[in-house]
HTML snippet that shows the backbone in 3Dmol.js (N, CA, C, O; Angstrom):
<script src="https://3Dmol.org/build/3Dmol-min.js"></script>
<div id="view" style="width:600px;height:400px;position:relative"></div>
<script>
const pdb = `
ATOM      1  N   MET A   1     118.403  94.683  90.464  1.00  0.00           N
ATOM      2  CA  MET A   1     116.713  95.237  89.985  1.00  0.00           C
ATOM      3  C   MET A   1     116.429  95.343  90.573  1.00  0.00           C
ATOM      4  O   MET A   1     117.225  94.867  91.382  1.00  0.00           O
ATOM      5  N   LYS A   2     115.230  95.916  91.332  1.00  0.00           N
ATOM      6  CA  LYS A   2     114.132  95.965  92.418  1.00  0.00           C
ATOM      7  C   LYS A   2     112.963  96.495  91.374  1.00  0.00           C
ATOM      8  O   LYS A   2     112.923  97.520  90.695  1.00  0.00           O
ATOM      9  N   LYS A   3     111.884  95.234  91.529  1.00  0.00           N
ATOM     10  CA  LYS A   3     110.754  94.932  90.973  1.00  0.00           C
ATOM     11  C   LYS A   3     109.730  95.767  91.445  1.00  0.00           C
ATOM     12  O   LYS A   3     109.042  95.363  92.382  1.00  0.00           O
ATOM     13  N   ILE A   4     109.454  97.205  90.793  1.00  0.00           N
ATOM     14  CA  ILE A   4     107.780  97.396  91.625  1.00  0.00           C
ATOM     15  C   ILE A   4     106.986  97.188  90.336  1.00  0.00           C
ATOM     16  O   ILE A   4     107.348  96.876  89.201  1.00  0.00           O
ATOM     17  N   ALA A   5     105.580  97.505  90.958  1.00  0.00           N
ATOM     18  CA  ALA A   5     104.044  97.507  90.550  1.00  0.00           C
ATOM     19  C   ALA A   5     103.693  98.683  90.015  1.00  0.00           C
ATOM     20  O   ALA A   5     103.221  99.349  90.937  1.00  0.00           O
ATOM     21  N   ASP A   6     103.673  99.294  89.018  1.00  0.00           N
ATOM     22  CA  ASP A   6     102.876 100.836  88.795  1.00  0.00           C
ATOM     23  C   ASP A   6     101.541 100.950  89.169  1.00  0.00           C
ATOM     24  O   ASP A   6     100.630 100.775  88.360  1.00  0.00           O
ATOM     25  N   VAL A   7     101.336 101.269  90.491  1.00  0.00           N
ATOM     26  CA  VAL A   7      99.800 101.471  90.945  1.00  0.00           C
ATOM     27  C   VAL A   7      99.262 102.984  90.576  1.00  0.00           C
ATOM     28  O   VAL A   7     100.137 103.842  90.696  1.00  0.00           O
ATOM     29  N   PRO A   8      98.541 103.247  90.337  1.00  0.00           N
ATOM     30  CA  PRO A   8      97.293 104.621  90.179  1.00  0.00           C
ATOM     31  C   PRO A   8      97.470 105.384  91.807  1.00  0.00           C
ATOM     32  O   PRO A   8      97.064 104.758  92.786  1.00  0.00           O
ATOM     33  N   ALA A   9      98.108 106.771  91.975  1.00  0.00           N
ATOM     34  CA  ALA A   9      98.213 106.818  93.385  1.00  0.00           C
ATOM     35  C   ALA A   9      96.355 106.701  93.988  1.00  0.00           C
ATOM     36  O   ALA A   9      95.946 106.188  95.029  1.00  0.00           O
ATOM     37  N   GLU A  10      95.554 107.385  92.875  1.00  0.00           N
ATOM     38  CA  GLU A  10      93.836 107.003  93.475  1.00  0.00           C
ATOM     39  C   GLU A  10      93.577 105.205  93.561  1.00  0.00           C
ATOM     40  O   GLU A  10      92.422 104.784  93.489  1.00  0.00           O
ATOM     41  N   TYR A  11      94.664 104.305  93.707  1.00  0.00           N
ATOM     42  CA  TYR A  11      94.442 103.270  94.010  1.00  0.00           C
ATOM     43  C   TYR A  11      95.724 102.763  95.350  1.00  0.00           C
ATOM     44  O   TYR A  11      95.788 101.951  96.273  1.00  0.00           O
ATOM     45  N   GLN A  12      96.417 103.616  94.848  1.00  0.00           N
ATOM     46  CA  GLN A  12      97.484 102.595  96.230  1.00  0.00           C
ATOM     47  C   GLN A  12      96.162 102.687  97.727  1.00  0.00           C
ATOM     48  O   GLN A  12      95.324 103.552  97.982  1.00  0.00           O
ATOM     49  N   ASP A  13      96.543 101.252  98.507  1.00  0.00           N
ATOM     50  CA  ASP A  13      96.211 101.126  99.185  1.00  0.00           C
ATOM     51  C   ASP A  13      94.509 100.937  99.444  1.00  0.00           C
ATOM     52  O   ASP A  13      93.974 100.782 100.542  1.00  0.00           O
ATOM     53  N   GLY A  14      94.002 100.983  98.447  1.00  0.00           N
ATOM     54  CA  GLY A  14      92.850 100.927  98.450  1.00  0.00           C
ATOM     55  C   GLY A  14      91.820  99.058  98.219  1.00  0.00           C
ATOM     56  O   GLY A  14      92.279  97.932  98.026  1.00  0.00           O
ATOM     57  N   TYR A  15      90.814  99.398  98.320  1.00  0.00           N
ATOM     58  CA  TYR A  15      90.277  97.732  98.253  1.00  0.00           C
ATOM     59  C   TYR A  15      90.973  96.905  97.506  1.00  0.00           C
ATOM     60  O   TYR A  15      91.609  97.633  96.744  1.00  0.00           O
ATOM     61  N   PHE A  16      91.165  96.063  97.333  1.00  0.00           N
ATOM     62  CA  PHE A  16      91.394  94.691  96.282  1.00  0.00           C
ATOM     63  C   PHE A  16      90.596  93.577  95.971  1.00  0.00           C
ATOM     64  O   PHE A  16      90.386  92.928  94.947  1.00  0.00           O
ATOM     65  N   MET A  17      90.105  93.523  97.453  1.00  0.00           N
ATOM     66  CA  MET A  17      89.317  92.217  97.296  1.00  0.00           C
ATOM     67  C   MET A  17      89.467  91.475  98.551  1.00  0.00           C
ATOM     68  O   MET A  17      90.517  91.279  99.164  1.00  0.00           O
ATOM     69  N   SER A  18      87.622  90.870  99.027  1.00  0.00           N
ATOM     70  CA  SER A  18      87.936  90.071 100.672  1.00  0.00           C
ATOM     71  C   SER A  18      88.596  89.224 100.206  1.00  0.00           C
ATOM     72  O   SER A  18      88.757  89.143  98.988  1.00  0.00           O
ATOM     73  N   ILE A  19      89.080  88.474 100.975  1.00  0.00           N
ATOM     74  CA  ILE A  19      89.502  86.675 101.241  1.00  0.00           C
ATOM     75  C   ILE A  19      88.887  86.472 102.606  1.00  0.00           C
ATOM     76  O   ILE A  19      89.058  87.105 103.647  1.00  0.00           O
ATOM     77  N   PRO A  20      87.792  84.964 102.215  1.00  0.00           N
ATOM     78  CA  PRO A  20      87.104  84.468 103.688  1.00  0.00           C
ATOM     79  C   PRO A  20      88.574  83.791 104.610  1.00  0.00           C
ATOM     80  O   PRO A  20      89.690  83.430 104.236  1.00  0.00           O
ATOM     81  N   THR A  21      88.064  83.836 105.620  1.00  0.00           N
ATOM     82  CA  THR A  21      89.081  83.031 106.827  1.00  0.00           C
ATOM     83  C   THR A  21      88.380  82.447 107.420  1.00  0.00           C
ATOM     84  O   THR A  21      87.335  82.973 107.804  1.00  0.00           O
ATOM     85  N   ALA A  22      88.787  80.696 107.823  1.00  0.00           N
ATOM     86  CA  ALA A  22      87.715  80.355 108.361  1.00  0.00           C
ATOM     87  C   ALA A  22      87.256  80.500 110.011  1.00  0.00           C
ATOM     88  O   ALA A  22      86.464  79.869 110.710  1.00  0.00           O
ATOM     89  N   VAL A  23      87.728  81.100 110.141  1.00  0.00           N
ATOM     90  CA  VAL A  23      87.420  82.203 111.856  1.00  0.00           C
ATOM     91  C   VAL A  23      87.877  83.823 111.693  1.00  0.00           C
ATOM     92  O   VAL A  23      88.708  84.269 110.902  1.00  0.00           O
ATOM     93  N   GLY A  24      87.363  84.297 112.330  1.00  0.00           N
ATOM     94  CA  GLY A  24      86.770  85.857 111.984  1.00  0.00           C
ATOM     95  C   GLY A  24      86.235  86.329 110.940  1.00  0.00           C
ATOM     96  O   GLY A  24      86.211  87.554 110.824  1.00  0.00           O
ATOM     97  N   GLY A  25      85.764  85.641 110.087  1.00  0.00           N
ATOM     98  CA  GLY A  25      85.401  86.358 108.965  1.00  0.00           C
ATOM     99  C   GLY A  25      86.000  86.592 107.570  1.00  0.00           C
ATOM    100  O   GLY A  25      87.090  86.024 107.498  1.00  0.00           O
ATOM    101  N   PRO A  26      85.711  87.149 106.585  1.00  0.00           N
ATOM    102  CA  PRO A  26      86.704  87.725 106.323  1.00  0.00           C
ATOM    103  C   PRO A  26      87.550  88.768 106.020  1.00  0.00           C
ATOM    104  O   PRO A  26      87.159  89.743 106.662  1.00  0.00           O
ATOM    105  N   VAL A  27      88.759  89.116 105.193  1.00  0.00           N
ATOM    106  CA  VAL A  27      89.712  89.828 105.804  1.00  0.00           C
ATOM    107  C   VAL A  27      90.120  90.703 104.628  1.00  0.00           C
ATOM    108  O   VAL A  27      90.767  89.974 103.877  1.00  0.00           O
ATOM    109  N   VAL A  28      90.046  91.830 104.164  1.00  0.00           N
ATOM    110  CA  VAL A  28      90.276  92.781 103.360  1.00  0.00           C
ATOM    111  C   VAL A  28      91.759  92.934 102.605  1.00  0.00           C
ATOM    112  O   VAL A  28      92.881  93.263 102.991  1.00  0.00           O
ATOM    113  N   LEU A  29      91.440  92.708 101.902  1.00  0.00           N
ATOM    114  CA  LEU A  29      93.124  92.965 101.048  1.00  0.00           C
ATOM    115  C   LEU A  29      93.296  94.289 100.212  1.00  0.00           C
ATOM    116  O   LEU A  29      92.873  94.496  99.075  1.00  0.00           O
ATOM    117  N   LEU A  30      93.936  95.052 100.943  1.00  0.00           N
ATOM    118  CA  LEU A  30      94.540  96.015  99.011  1.00  0.00           C
ATOM    119  C   LEU A  30      95.105  96.402  98.663  1.00  0.00           C
ATOM    120  O   LEU A  30      96.130  95.747  98.853  1.00  0.00           O
ATOM    121  N   CYS A  31      95.327  97.289  98.081  1.00  0.00           N
ATOM    122  CA  CYS A  31      95.811  96.856  96.876  1.00  0.00           C
ATOM    123  C   CYS A  31      97.562  96.659  96.736  1.00  0.00           C
ATOM    124  O   CYS A  31      98.327  96.118  95.938  1.00  0.00           O
ATOM    125  N   GLY A  32      97.683  97.497  98.105  1.00  0.00           N
ATOM    126  CA  GLY A  32      99.022  98.284  98.175  1.00  0.00           C
ATOM    127  C   GLY A  32      99.853  99.397  97.309  1.00  0.00           C
ATOM    128  O   GLY A  32      99.328 100.014  96.383  1.00  0.00           O
ATOM    129  N   ASN A  33     100.821  99.527  97.600  1.00  0.00           N
ATOM    130  CA  ASN A  33     101.734 100.833  97.142  1.00  0.00           C
ATOM    131  C   ASN A  33     102.383 100.505  95.501  1.00  0.00           C
ATOM    132  O   ASN A  33     102.576 101.310  94.590  1.00  0.00           O
ATOM    133  N   GLY A  34     102.521  99.645  95.520  1.00  0.00           N
ATOM    134  CA  GLY A  34     103.734  98.883  94.581  1.00  0.00           C
ATOM    135  C   GLY A  34     105.441  98.356  94.796  1.00  0.00           C
ATOM    136  O   GLY A  34     106.364  97.860  94.149  1.00  0.00           O
ATOM    137  N   THR A  35     105.207  98.706  95.773  1.00  0.00           N
ATOM    138  CA  THR A  35     106.397  97.810  96.675  1.00  0.00           C
ATOM    139  C   THR A  35     107.171  97.428  97.558  1.00  0.00           C
ATOM    140  O   THR A  35     108.300  96.962  97.717  1.00  0.00           O
ATOM    141  N   SER A  36     105.974  97.852  98.283  1.00  0.00           N
ATOM    142  CA  SER A  36     106.526  96.944 100.305  1.00  0.00           C
ATOM    143  C   SER A  36     104.911  96.709 100.432  1.00  0.00           C
ATOM    144  O   SER A  36     104.890  95.535 100.801  1.00  0.00           O
ATOM    145  N   THR A  37     103.667  97.091 100.352  1.00  0.00           N
ATOM    146  CA  THR A  37     102.817  96.449 100.764  1.00  0.00           C
ATOM    147  C   THR A  37     101.731  96.204 100.333  1.00  0.00           C
ATOM    148  O   THR A  37     101.473  96.932  99.373  1.00  0.00           O
ATOM    149  N   GLY A  38     100.566  95.179 100.704  1.00  0.00           N
ATOM    150  CA  GLY A  38      99.389  94.837  99.731  1.00  0.00           C
ATOM    151  C   GLY A  38      99.616  93.736  98.681  1.00  0.00           C
ATOM    152  O   GLY A  38     100.621  93.027  98.655  1.00  0.00           O
ATOM    153  N   ALA A  39      98.465  93.650  97.714  1.00  0.00           N
ATOM    154  CA  ALA A  39      97.992  93.151  97.408  1.00  0.00           C
ATOM    155  C   ALA A  39      99.663  92.593  95.872  1.00  0.00           C
ATOM    156  O   ALA A  39     100.298  91.550  95.717  1.00  0.00           O
ATOM    157  N   VAL A  40      99.693  93.890  95.170  1.00  0.00           N
ATOM    158  CA  VAL A  40     100.792  94.248  94.509  1.00  0.00           C
ATOM    159  C   VAL A  40     101.927  93.625  94.848  1.00  0.00           C
ATOM    160  O   VAL A  40     102.499  92.856  94.075  1.00  0.00           O
ATOM    161  N   HIS A  41     102.513  94.008  96.479  1.00  0.00           N
ATOM    162  CA  HIS A  41     103.751  93.281  96.869  1.00  0.00           C
ATOM    163  C   HIS A  41     103.743  91.961  96.641  1.00  0.00           C
ATOM    164  O   HIS A  41     104.911  91.572  96.644  1.00  0.00           O
ATOM    165  N   ILE A  42     102.903  90.978  96.420  1.00  0.00           N
ATOM    166  CA  ILE A  42     102.939  89.821  96.809  1.00  0.00           C
ATOM    167  C   ILE A  42     102.813  89.239  95.498  1.00  0.00           C
ATOM    168  O   ILE A  42     103.586  88.295  95.330  1.00  0.00           O
ATOM    169  N   GLU A  43     102.271  89.442  94.780  1.00  0.00           N
ATOM    170  CA  GLU A  43     102.610  89.710  93.310  1.00  0.00           C
ATOM    171  C   GLU A  43     103.850  89.646  92.998  1.00  0.00           C
ATOM    172  O   GLU A  43     104.456  88.606  92.739  1.00  0.00           O
ATOM    173  N   VAL A  44     104.337  90.846  93.004  1.00  0.00           N
ATOM    174  CA  VAL A  44     105.743  91.492  92.418  1.00  0.00           C
ATOM    175  C   VAL A  44     106.937  90.530  93.366  1.00  0.00           C
ATOM    176  O   VAL A  44     107.304  89.387  93.092  1.00  0.00           O
ATOM    177  N   LYS A  45     107.486  91.562  94.786  1.00  0.00           N
ATOM    178  CA  LYS A  45     108.440  91.156  95.471  1.00  0.00           C
ATOM    179  C   LYS A  45     108.377  89.048  95.821  1.00  0.00           C
ATOM    180  O   LYS A  45     109.151  88.410  96.535  1.00  0.00           O
ATOM    181  N   HIS A  46     107.135  88.494  94.973  1.00  0.00           N
ATOM    182  CA  HIS A  46     107.773  87.111  95.743  1.00  0.00           C
ATOM    183  C   HIS A  46     106.760  86.460  94.548  1.00  0.00           C
ATOM    184  O   HIS A  46     105.710  85.821  94.603  1.00  0.00           O
ATOM    185  N   ASP A  47     107.286  86.761  93.864  1.00  0.00           N
ATOM    186  CA  ASP A  47     107.243  86.400  91.979  1.00  0.00           C
ATOM    187  C   ASP A  47     105.685  85.043  92.451  1.00  0.00           C
ATOM    188  O   ASP A  47     106.066  83.888  92.641  1.00  0.00           O
ATOM    189  N   VAL A  48     104.620  85.234  92.543  1.00  0.00           N
ATOM    190  CA  VAL A  48     103.328  84.400  92.907  1.00  0.00           C
ATOM    191  C   VAL A  48     103.354  84.471  91.344  1.00  0.00           C
ATOM    192  O   VAL A  48     103.646  85.456  90.665  1.00  0.00           O
ATOM    193  N   PRO A  49     102.956  83.111  90.874  1.00  0.00           N
ATOM    194  CA  PRO A  49     102.717  83.683  89.391  1.00  0.00           C
ATOM    195  C   PRO A  49     101.376  83.304  89.293  1.00  0.00           C
ATOM    196  O   PRO A  49     101.289  82.995  88.105  1.00  0.00           O
ATOM    197  N   ASN A  50      99.970  83.085  89.935  1.00  0.00           N
ATOM    198  CA  ASN A  50      99.133  83.343  89.733  1.00  0.00           C
ATOM    199  C   ASN A  50      97.774  83.579  91.040  1.00  0.00           C
ATOM    200  O   ASN A  50      97.768  82.804  91.997  1.00  0.00           O
ATOM    201  N   TRP A  51      97.004  84.378  90.968  1.00  0.00           N
ATOM    202  CA  TRP A  51      96.366  84.878  92.094  1.00  0.00           C
ATOM    203  C   TRP A  51      95.450  83.511  92.839  1.00  0.00           C
ATOM    204  O   TRP A  51      95.043  83.639  93.994  1.00  0.00           O
ATOM    205  N   ALA A  52      95.290  82.724  92.357  1.00  0.00           N
ATOM    206  CA  ALA A  52      95.024  81.084  93.043  1.00  0.00           C
ATOM    207  C   ALA A  52      95.623  80.684  94.171  1.00  0.00           C
ATOM    208  O   ALA A  52      95.217  80.222  95.238  1.00  0.00           O
ATOM    209  N   ASP A  53      96.870  81.006  93.635  1.00  0.00           N
ATOM    210  CA  ASP A  53      98.148  80.227  94.972  1.00  0.00           C
ATOM    211  C   ASP A  53      98.283  81.528  95.675  1.00  0.00           C
ATOM    212  O   ASP A  53      98.848  81.491  96.768  1.00  0.00           O
ATOM    213  N   ALA A  54      97.827  82.758  95.199  1.00  0.00           N
ATOM    214  CA  ALA A  54      98.191  84.058  96.608  1.00  0.00           C
ATOM    215  C   ALA A  54      97.174  83.816  97.377  1.00  0.00           C
ATOM    216  O   ALA A  54      97.298  83.940  98.596  1.00  0.00           O
ATOM    217  N   LEU A  55      96.020  83.437  96.825  1.00  0.00           N
ATOM    218  CA  LEU A  55      95.355  84.303  97.541  1.00  0.00           C
ATOM    219  C   LEU A  55      95.212  82.556  98.578  1.00  0.00           C
ATOM    220  O   LEU A  55      95.117  82.649  99.802  1.00  0.00           O
ATOM    221  N   ASN A  56      95.214  81.530  98.099  1.00  0.00           N
ATOM    222  CA  ASN A  56      94.987  80.110  99.039  1.00  0.00           C
ATOM    223  C   ASN A  56      96.344  80.003 100.113  1.00  0.00           C
ATOM    224  O   ASN A  56      96.297  79.300 101.122  1.00  0.00           O
ATOM    225  N   CYS A  57      97.448  80.742  99.764  1.00  0.00           N
ATOM    226  CA  CYS A  57      98.521  81.154 100.889  1.00  0.00           C
ATOM    227  C   CYS A  57      98.310  82.197 101.591  1.00  0.00           C
ATOM    228  O   CYS A  57      99.302  82.278 102.315  1.00  0.00           O
ATOM    229  N   ILE A  58      97.710  82.939 101.790  1.00  0.00           N
ATOM    230  CA  ILE A  58      97.089  84.637 102.531  1.00  0.00           C
ATOM    231  C   ILE A  58      95.717  83.693 103.096  1.00  0.00           C
ATOM    232  O   ILE A  58      95.983  83.877 104.283  1.00  0.00           O
ATOM    233  N   GLU A  59      95.082  83.256 103.122  1.00  0.00           N
ATOM    234  CA  GLU A  59      93.764  82.333 103.475  1.00  0.00           C
ATOM    235  C   GLU A  59      94.427  81.055 104.723  1.00  0.00           C
ATOM    236  O   GLU A  59      93.962  80.890 105.851  1.00  0.00           O
ATOM    237  N   ASN A  60      95.665  80.246 104.078  1.00  0.00           N
ATOM    238  CA  ASN A  60      96.093  79.538 105.458  1.00  0.00           C
ATOM    239  C   ASN A  60      97.083  80.613 106.653  1.00  0.00           C
ATOM    240  O   ASN A  60      97.118  80.665 107.883  1.00  0.00           O
ATOM    241  N   ALA A  61      97.742  81.305 105.642  1.00  0.00           N
ATOM    242  CA  ALA A  61      98.846  82.377 106.811  1.00  0.00           C
ATOM    243  C   ALA A  61      97.276  83.127 108.162  1.00  0.00           C
ATOM    244  O   ALA A  61      97.205  83.341 109.373  1.00  0.00           O
ATOM    245  N   MET A  62      96.613  83.221 107.316  1.00  0.00           N
ATOM    246  CA  MET A  62      95.615  84.480 108.297  1.00  0.00           C
ATOM    247  C   MET A  62      94.622  82.583 109.346  1.00  0.00           C
ATOM    248  O   MET A  62      94.651  82.219 110.521  1.00  0.00           O
ATOM    249  N   VAL A  63      94.198  82.200 108.555  1.00  0.00           N
ATOM    250  CA  VAL A  63      94.211  81.232 108.963  1.00  0.00           C
ATOM    251  C   VAL A  63      94.647  80.038 110.681  1.00  0.00           C
ATOM    252  O   VAL A  63      94.118  79.718 111.746  1.00  0.00           O
ATOM    253  N   HIS A  64      95.647  79.854 110.072  1.00  0.00           N
ATOM    254  CA  HIS A  64      97.211  78.797 110.691  1.00  0.00           C
ATOM    255  C   HIS A  64      97.756  79.979 111.198  1.00  0.00           C
ATOM    256  O   HIS A  64      97.712  79.746 112.406  1.00  0.00           O
ATOM    257  N   GLY A  65      98.257  81.128 111.073  1.00  0.00           N
ATOM    258  CA  GLY A  65      99.588  81.328 111.320  1.00  0.00           C
ATOM    259  C   GLY A  65      99.304  81.705 112.436  1.00  0.00           C
ATOM    260  O   GLY A  65      98.209  81.383 112.897  1.00  0.00           O
ATOM    261  N   LYS A  66     100.168  82.463 113.165  1.00  0.00           N
ATOM    262  CA  LYS A  66     100.470  82.427 115.257  1.00  0.00           C
ATOM    263  C   LYS A  66     100.376  84.406 114.596  1.00  0.00           C
ATOM    264  O   LYS A  66     101.030  84.673 113.588  1.00  0.00           O
ATOM    265  N   PRO A  67      99.578  85.500 115.260  1.00  0.00           N
ATOM    266  CA  PRO A  67      99.643  86.767 115.248  1.00  0.00           C
ATOM    267  C   PRO A  67     101.573  86.810 116.280  1.00  0.00           C
ATOM    268  O   PRO A  67     102.254  86.007 116.919  1.00  0.00           O
ATOM    269  N   THR A  68     101.648  87.910 115.951  1.00  0.00           N
ATOM    270  CA  THR A  68     103.095  88.841 116.285  1.00  0.00           C
ATOM    271  C   THR A  68     102.966  89.780 116.962  1.00  0.00           C
ATOM    272  O   THR A  68     102.033  90.582 116.942  1.00  0.00           O
ATOM    273  N   VAL A  69     104.206  89.777 117.863  1.00  0.00           N
ATOM    274  CA  VAL A  69     104.279  91.771 118.857  1.00  0.00           C
ATOM    275  C   VAL A  69     104.761  92.692 117.828  1.00  0.00           C
ATOM    276  O   VAL A  69     104.906  93.887 118.088  1.00  0.00           O
TER     277      VAL A  69
END
`;
const viewer = $3Dmol.createViewer("view");
viewer.addModel(pdb, "pdb");
viewer.setStyle({}, {cartoon: {color: "spectrum"}});
viewer.zoomTo();
viewer.render();
</script>
């Protein structure tokens, strides 16, 4: 069963929140489309129990992760 979040069209890929990072300033996280992108993707697809955990993970990835091409 494919899990999706119900994101009204007017909010899809709109602003969700800004996440502070150690380098380069804050990064904007978008709401997403409910299935494959953004904040709702993280919550639904990866079964994140709460936003504190999600934000810590996202921030760590942005600060310590390596870009890919």
